[in-house]
C-alpha positions as CSV (number, residue, x, y, z in Angstrom):
1,M,-0.1,-0.1,-0.1
2,L,1.0,3.6,-0.9
3,N,-0.8,6.4,1.1
4,G,-3.8,4.0,1.3
5,V,-3.7,2.8,-2.6
6,G,-2.9,-0.8,-3.3
7,K,0.2,-1.0,-5.8
8,V,0.7,-4.7,-5.9
9,R,-1.0,-8.1,-5.3
10,T,0.3,-11.7,-5.2
11,M,-1.4,-15.1,-5.5
12,V,0.0,-18.8,-4.8
13,Y,-1.7,-22.1,-5.3
14,S,-0.1,-25.0,-3.3
15,G,-1.0,-27.7,-5.5
16,G,-1.6,-29.9,-2.6
17,S,1.9,-30.0,-1.2
18,D,2.9,-30.2,2.5
19,Y,5.2,-27.2,2.1
20,N,4.8,-23.8,2.7
21,D,4.7,-22.0,-0.9
22,A,5.4,-18.4,-1.6
23,G,3.9,-15.8,-4.0
24,P,6.5,-13.2,-4.2
25,N,6.5,-9.9,-5.9
26,L,8.4,-6.7,-6.3
27,V,7.6,-3.1,-6.9
28,V,9.4,0.0,-7.4
29,L,7.8,2.9,-6.3
30,S,9.0,6.8,-6.4
31,L,8.0,8.2,-3.1
32,R,8.0,11.5,-1.5
33,K,9.2,12.6,2.1
34,E,5.5,12.4,3.9
35,D,4.6,9.2,1.9
36,R,3.5,6.0,3.8
37,V,4.2,2.4,2.7
38,W,2.9,-0.8,4.3
39,V,1.8,-4.2,3.8
40,A,-1.9,-5.1,4.1
41,H,-3.7,-8.6,3.7
42,F,-7.4,-7.8,2.8
43,R,-9.6,-10.3,4.9
44,G,-12.3,-11.7,2.6
45,Q,-10.5,-10.9,-0.7
46,G,-7.9,-13.6,-0.5
47,Y,-7.2,-17.1,0.8
48,N,-5.0,-17.6,3.5
49,E,-4.6,-20.9,4.9
50,Y,-1.5,-20.6,7.4
51,G,-1.8,-17.2,9.0
52,H,-0.7,-13.7,7.9
53,L,2.9,-14.4,7.0
54,T,4.4,-11.5,5.3
55,T,7.7,-9.7,4.7
56,F,8.7,-6.5,3.6
57,S,11.8,-4.8,2.7
58,G,12.6,-1.4,1.5
59,F,15.6,0.5,0.4
60,L,16.8,3.9,-1.2
61,I,17.8,3.6,-5.0
């Protein structure tokens, strides 16, 4: 999310495996000083079998 607006979505299908699968993604954003960026999971708008496991990394390019 960037200032309350979704910028990227991801999806993963486990195919019945016993392992945790990942649905990685990447987004490059041009940010201003006051911008706010965060990761969000929208309840009822996705399937999340094993809990809310998310990661976020950010760096200055």
